[in-house]
Backbone bond lengths (Angstrom), bond angles and torsions (degrees), N, CA, C in turn:
res aa  C-N    CA-C-N  psi(-1)  N-CA   C-N-CA  omega(-1)  CA-C   N-CA-C  phi
1 M - - - 1.447 - - 1.527 110.38 -
2 A 1.339 116.48 -50.81 1.462 119.75 -179.59 1.519 110.59 -64.65
3 R 1.347 117.28 -39.60 1.462 120.48 -179.64 1.522 109.77 -61.84
4 G 1.333 116.52 -42.32 1.459 120.36 179.17 1.516 111.31 -61.14
5 L 1.328 116.09 -38.86 1.454 121.12 179.82 1.526 110.68 -63.99
6 I 1.320 116.48 -48.79 1.468 118.40 -178.36 1.513 111.28 -66.21
7 I 1.335 116.68 -35.40 1.452 119.61 179.26 1.516 109.72 -64.43
8 S 1.355 116.99 -45.88 1.452 117.37 179.95 1.521 111.86 -67.54
9 I 1.320 115.27 -33.63 1.463 118.01 178.00 1.518 109.99 -65.01
10 L 1.321 116.81 -47.64 1.457 119.94 -177.80 1.526 112.07 -70.46
11 L 1.322 116.12 -30.37 1.456 119.81 -179.94 1.511 110.19 -63.67
12 F 1.279 118.18 -36.15 1.446 130.41 -178.28 1.515 114.45 24.01
13 A 1.344 111.84 70.01 1.462 123.37 171.97 1.509 114.13 67.76
14 C 1.311 116.31 12.05 1.451 120.59 178.44 1.494 109.32 -140.53
15 I 1.279 114.24 172.71 1.445 121.23 172.37 1.515 103.38 -108.33
16 A 1.355 118.24 130.07 1.428 114.08 -167.64 1.512 116.59 -152.07
17 L 1.336 113.24 170.48 1.461 123.25 174.04 1.514 107.59 -154.07
18 T 1.339 120.05 125.67 1.448 121.24 179.37 1.501 112.75 -156.62
19 G 1.257 116.71 167.89 1.441 120.94 178.67 1.490 111.07 -159.30
20 C 1.369 116.07 -179.03 1.432 116.63 -179.07 1.501 113.60 -172.75
21 G 1.294 114.64 147.87 1.423 128.83 164.80 1.509 121.63 35.48
22 G 1.285 121.61 43.01 1.452 121.18 174.90 1.513 110.34 -100.71
23 E 1.328 116.00 -175.96 1.455 119.28 178.86 1.523 111.20 -69.20
24 D 1.341 116.72 -36.34 1.459 120.88 -179.62 1.516 110.24 -89.55
25 D 1.321 116.12 151.81 1.454 119.95 175.74 1.513 109.04 -78.92
26 G 1.317 115.44 152.05 1.454 120.22 171.70 1.517 107.95 -85.59
27 A 1.312 115.61 -176.30 1.457 120.56 178.75 1.521 109.97 -75.86
28 E 1.333 116.46 152.21 1.461 120.66 -178.93 1.515 112.63 -73.59
29 S 1.337 117.21 -23.57 1.467 120.79 -178.28 1.522 109.31 -152.17
30 L 1.313 115.06 166.38 1.450 120.78 175.42 1.532 110.09 -63.15
31 T 1.324 117.25 -35.87 1.465 121.25 177.54 1.525 110.73 -63.19
32 E 1.324 117.16 -45.21 1.468 120.01 179.15 1.529 110.17 -61.40
33 L 1.317 117.06 -42.22 1.459 120.62 179.49 1.530 110.61 -63.03
34 A 1.315 117.21 -39.42 1.470 121.39 177.52 1.528 110.28 -62.00
35 K 1.327 117.49 -44.03 1.465 121.46 178.79 1.530 111.01 -61.76
36 I 1.307 116.19 -44.04 1.466 121.35 179.40 1.528 109.80 -61.66
37 S 1.325 116.55 -42.46 1.462 120.07 -178.09 1.529 111.39 -65.99
38 I 1.314 117.68 -36.33 1.472 121.01 177.82 1.527 110.14 -67.95
39 E 1.323 117.12 -39.03 1.469 119.87 177.80 1.538 110.37 -61.02
40 A 1.328 116.73 -40.38 1.463 120.27 178.08 1.523 111.01 -64.28
41 L 1.327 116.48 -45.50 1.463 120.21 178.86 1.530 110.96 -63.46
42 K 1.310 116.14 -40.47 1.474 122.01 -178.28 1.531 111.15 -62.66
43 T 1.308 116.25 -46.13 1.458 121.16 -174.89 1.530 113.50 -87.95
44 G 1.330 115.75 -16.68 1.462 119.12 -175.73 1.510 112.76 77.56
45 D 1.322 116.87 13.19 1.467 122.58 -177.19 1.535 110.08 -100.26
46 F 1.328 116.06 94.43 1.462 120.89 179.72 1.524 111.81 -60.83
47 G 1.318 116.62 -27.14 1.466 121.31 179.79 1.522 113.37 -57.74
48 I 1.317 116.91 -24.04 1.472 120.51 178.99 1.526 111.51 -63.51
49 V 1.341 117.82 -35.97 1.467 120.10 -178.53 1.524 113.44 -93.03
50 E 1.325 117.42 -13.08 1.467 119.36 -176.65 1.535 114.23 -54.13
51 P 1.335 120.15 -39.90 1.463 118.50 178.38 1.536 113.68 -66.08
52 Y 1.324 116.73 -11.81 1.459 121.64 -176.75 1.525 111.95 -105.46
53 L 1.327 116.66 16.59 1.462 121.80 177.19 1.524 109.03 -98.37
54 F 1.331 114.79 161.95 1.459 120.76 175.70 1.516 111.32 -50.99
55 T 1.310 115.41 140.71 1.466 122.57 169.93 1.527 106.99 -115.53
56 T 1.303 115.71 170.82 1.464 119.72 175.73 1.531 109.81 -57.43
57 A 1.320 116.05 -43.04 1.473 120.07 179.79 1.529 111.20 -63.17
58 D 1.337 117.62 -36.30 1.462 120.87 177.91 1.519 111.22 -62.83
59 I 1.318 116.26 -44.00 1.465 119.87 179.88 1.516 110.34 -66.42
60 E 1.331 117.02 -42.18 1.471 120.22 177.31 1.535 110.14 -59.69
61 W 1.330 116.92 -42.14 1.465 121.17 177.98 1.524 110.54 -62.03
62 L 1.337 116.38 -46.06 1.467 120.82 -179.09 1.521 110.97 -61.00
63 V 1.314 116.61 -46.89 1.466 121.02 -179.44 1.526 110.30 -62.88
64 T 1.325 117.21 -43.68 1.464 121.09 179.24 1.525 111.09 -64.05
65 T 1.326 116.34 -43.76 1.470 120.65 -179.43 1.524 111.02 -64.24
66 L 1.321 116.96 -36.35 1.462 121.47 -177.69 1.523 113.48 -87.47
67 K 1.324 116.36 2.68 1.471 121.41 -176.02 1.527 112.46 -49.64
68 D 1.308 116.43 -43.50 1.461 120.50 -178.47 1.527 112.18 -103.23
69 G 1.322 116.62 16.18 1.460 121.40 -178.41 1.519 112.19 -62.06
70 K 1.300 115.63 142.39 1.467 121.71 -176.89 1.527 113.16 -97.35
71 T 1.328 117.47 -16.41 1.461 118.82 -177.02 1.525 111.10 -75.30
72 R 1.322 114.97 156.16 1.467 121.38 179.14 1.527 110.05 -58.97
73 N 1.310 116.24 -41.29 1.459 119.20 -177.45 1.522 113.00 -72.23
74 A 1.329 117.55 -31.02 1.467 119.73 174.63 1.531 109.15 -62.16
75 K 1.316 115.38 -40.06 1.470 119.75 178.36 1.522 111.10 -67.51
76 K 1.341 117.14 -35.91 1.460 120.44 178.05 1.531 111.31 -65.96
77 V 1.326 116.40 -36.82 1.470 119.34 176.61 1.522 108.99 -60.93
78 Q 1.321 116.71 -45.02 1.465 121.17 178.79 1.533 111.26 -60.23
79 E 1.340 116.34 -45.25 1.462 120.83 -179.28 1.531 111.16 -63.90
80 T 1.319 116.74 -44.54 1.464 120.37 -179.48 1.519 110.44 -63.41
81 Y 1.322 115.88 -42.32 1.464 120.83 178.09 1.537 109.67 -59.05
82 A 1.333 116.19 -45.54 1.466 120.55 -178.33 1.533 111.50 -68.26
83 E 1.334 117.52 -39.63 1.462 121.09 -176.00 1.529 113.89 -83.24
84 K 1.329 116.70 -40.48 1.468 120.11 -171.86 1.526 113.39 -107.54
85 G 1.327 116.83 -28.47 1.456 120.65 177.64 1.521 114.78 90.01
86 V 1.320 113.92 169.37 1.463 122.82 -176.82 1.520 111.71 -62.28
87 Q 1.326 117.51 -46.16 1.464 119.86 -174.76 1.517 111.70 -61.27
88 W 1.317 117.08 -40.65 1.462 120.72 178.51 1.529 110.19 -63.15
89 M 1.333 116.71 -45.69 1.467 120.69 179.66 1.531 110.56 -61.70
90 L 1.317 116.08 -42.24 1.461 121.82 178.98 1.529 110.47 -63.09
91 D 1.319 116.71 -47.36 1.464 121.07 179.86 1.518 111.93 -61.42
92 E 1.317 118.11 -42.24 1.467 121.89 -179.96 1.528 111.17 -64.09
93 S 1.312 116.55 -43.78 1.464 120.44 179.81 1.528 110.53 -64.25
94 H 1.326 116.96 -48.98 1.464 120.77 -178.82 1.527 111.05 -63.23
95 S 1.314 116.19 -38.45 1.464 120.98 179.31 1.527 110.61 -63.29
96 D 1.333 117.45 -43.08 1.464 120.25 179.40 1.522 111.24 -62.56
97 V 1.318 116.79 -45.16 1.466 119.84 -178.87 1.527 109.84 -64.67
98 R 1.328 117.06 -44.78 1.468 120.03 -178.90 1.531 111.33 -63.79
99 E 1.335 116.28 -46.00 1.464 119.99 -179.61 1.523 111.56 -63.38
100 S 1.318 117.32 -41.02 1.465 119.03 -179.97 1.530 110.81 -67.80
101 F 1.335 117.14 -33.64 1.465 122.30 176.35 1.534 109.61 -61.23
102 D 1.331 115.64 -52.37 1.459 120.63 -178.79 1.529 111.61 -63.97
103 E 1.330 116.84 -43.13 1.464 121.18 -178.76 1.521 111.89 -65.42
104 L 1.332 117.45 -42.05 1.463 120.22 -178.89 1.530 110.69 -67.00
105 R 1.317 117.72 -43.20 1.473 119.91 177.50 1.528 110.67 -61.74
106 K 1.318 116.96 -41.10 1.469 120.99 178.30 1.532 110.36 -64.01
107 E 1.327 115.99 -44.44 1.467 121.24 179.25 1.529 111.23 -60.67
108 L 1.318 116.68 -42.16 1.465 120.20 178.47 1.533 110.62 -59.02
109 V 1.317 115.95 -47.56 1.462 120.58 -179.10 1.534 110.45 -63.18
110 Q 1.332 116.59 -42.14 1.462 120.34 179.26 1.532 111.79 -61.78
111 E 1.315 116.16 -28.69 1.461 120.25 178.81 1.527 112.27 -91.04
112 G 1.318 115.35 9.42 1.458 119.68 176.48 1.518 114.77 79.39
113 I 1.322 116.39 20.30 1.466 121.36 -179.00 1.532 108.68 -105.34
114 D 1.297 115.93 126.67 1.459 120.91 176.33 1.530 107.67 -81.52
115 P 1.349 118.81 113.53 1.459 120.14 -179.53 1.534 113.34 -54.29
116 A 1.328 117.56 -27.56 1.470 120.98 179.91 1.524 111.96 -64.92
117 T 1.338 117.72 -15.01 1.471 120.42 179.96 1.531 112.80 -91.96
118 L 1.336 117.45 -0.57 1.470 119.91 -179.63 1.524 110.94 -63.37
119 E 1.321 116.02 134.69 1.462 122.04 175.81 1.525 108.87 -132.18
120 F 1.315 116.70 128.89 1.464 121.50 175.35 1.526 108.61 -68.27
121 V 1.333 117.19 134.01 1.466 121.84 175.68 1.524 109.42 -110.54
122 A 1.322 117.01 -54.72 1.468 121.54 -177.91 1.518 109.06 -172.85
123 I 1.318 115.65 166.79 1.456 117.28 168.32 1.523 106.84 -94.35
124 H 1.300 114.42 149.20 1.454 122.27 -175.73 1.517 107.58 -130.90
125 K 1.307 116.43 139.86 1.461 121.48 179.81 1.527 112.38 53.27
126 P 1.334 117.44 49.35 1.468 116.30 177.04 1.527 109.24 -66.03
127 M 1.287 116.17 134.01 1.457 120.73 178.87 1.516 106.58 -117.38
128 Q 1.311 116.07 112.49 1.447 120.77 178.24 1.517 107.61 -127.64
129 K 1.307 115.39 135.19 1.461 119.95 175.75 1.511 109.00 -154.23
130 T 1.313 114.91 162.26 1.456 120.60 177.44 1.525 107.71 -111.81
131 V 1.319 115.63 125.68 1.459 122.10 179.27 1.517 107.69 -129.25
132 D 1.315 116.01 126.59 1.463 121.13 179.89 1.524 111.98 52.11
133 G 1.335 116.71 35.89 1.455 122.01 176.30 1.521 115.35 83.94
134 V 1.338 117.63 5.47 1.465 121.49 -178.52 1.529 108.82 -114.98
135 E 1.345 116.06 120.92 1.462 120.22 176.05 1.525 108.50 -82.52
136 M 1.331 114.77 126.77 1.457 121.04 -176.93 1.510 109.71 -129.21
137 G 1.316 115.75 167.85 1.447 119.40 176.08 1.505 113.13 -168.41
138 Q 1.298 113.79 166.52 1.459 123.43 170.20 1.510 105.64 -150.13
139 C 1.300 116.69 164.99 1.455 118.96 177.79 1.515 110.54 -158.41
140 Y 1.292 113.97 160.49 1.451 120.75 169.33 1.516 105.68 -94.54
141 I 1.302 116.15 137.43 1.456 120.38 179.89 1.520 107.86 -106.11
142 R 1.317 115.47 116.51 1.457 119.44 174.44 1.520 107.21 -81.70
143 L 1.330 114.71 134.57 1.448 119.04 -179.71 1.514 110.53 -146.15
144 K 1.297 113.67 172.22 1.457 120.92 174.44 1.515 106.90 -121.40
145 F 1.311 115.81 144.36 1.453 121.81 172.99 1.516 106.54 -141.65
146 D 1.294 115.26 131.40 1.466 120.32 -176.32 1.534 110.46 51.26
147 G 1.347 117.26 33.23 1.459 122.23 179.38 1.518 115.49 78.98
148 K 1.333 118.26 -0.15 1.471 122.46 -178.76 1.522 110.04 -104.11
149 P 1.347 116.56 150.28 1.462 118.43 178.39 1.527 111.98 -76.44
150 G 1.313 115.32 151.16 1.455 121.58 176.72 1.517 110.14 -155.96
151 E 1.311 115.12 176.98 1.457 119.51 -177.76 1.527 109.36 -154.69
152 I 1.315 116.83 137.25 1.458 122.48 170.55 1.520 107.69 -132.64
153 R 1.305 115.22 163.24 1.461 119.99 -176.93 1.519 110.18 -110.34
154 L 1.311 115.84 127.79 1.460 122.46 172.27 1.524 105.92 -92.84
155 M 1.303 114.92 117.43 1.462 120.53 -172.02 1.525 112.31 -80.98
156 L 1.272 115.69 -151.21 1.461 125.87 -171.47 1.526 114.60 -45.23
157 C 1.319 115.34 118.01 1.458 122.77 177.89 1.530 108.75 -133.18
158 F 1.316 116.23 154.47 1.464 121.32 179.62 1.521 110.08 -132.05
159 N 1.318 115.20 149.30 1.457 120.74 173.50 1.523 107.25 -102.15
160 A 1.309 114.69 96.99 1.458 121.92 -178.60 1.524 109.54 -93.17
161 P 1.317 117.30 176.37 1.460 119.40 177.99 1.528 113.55 -55.13
162 R 1.332 118.69 -28.94 1.467 119.85 179.87 1.524 113.26 -89.37
163 G 1.315 117.77 -4.68 1.461 121.72 -179.76 1.517 111.38 122.82
164 W 1.333 116.45 -170.92 1.464 122.58 -177.64 1.524 110.77 -75.24
165 I 1.332 114.81 133.71 1.457 121.55 178.83 1.529 110.29 -136.29
166 M 1.330 114.91 163.84 1.462 121.69 -179.42 1.533 110.96 -98.40
167 A 1.326 114.98 131.44 1.468 120.15 172.10 1.523 109.90 -104.62
168 E 1.330 116.03 -25.99 1.459 122.96 176.23 1.509 107.71 -131.95
169 G 1.316 115.92 170.66 1.447 121.14 -177.18 1.510 113.82 -96.27
170 W 1.330 114.98 -138.00 1.462 123.22 -173.90 1.518 109.93 -109.36
171 R 1.318 115.51 157.61 1.458 122.07 171.45 1.524 107.09 -136.63
172 S 1.312 115.44 142.72 1.472 117.97 -179.97 1.514 109.90 -86.99
């Protein structure tokens, strides 16, 4: 329930991916972030994507940027920040990415696909837009596994001052 709330709040009428101001740099592009995410899924090493997750500074940047936002979801981000705080928002985002990582790898195995065979091909249908001063995006990632084509969706991402980061994980 709480995860759904934070996801809808962060989604705020767009499909997105963004980040901001942490010690590590974000990805230079949505394509680079997609490649990094596939490498993590392929190897089973969640640590590969950890530098590309929301940080406290990213959330502070998002809240500050959306301060004067006119959209309903920009206002919800402000309300959630005021009511629940940065740590809650950070925990919800990280939890969604981690859970989707584990669930997608499990789903692949259940379908007889060895995650180690995943190969990035391209991003497809990248959706990038700026809403209330925040550049966001999502994309479908075309890939190959066991020599066959496939596709997964990289959800909510943001382009923060440090580069592209993940606010949500993957969906099959």
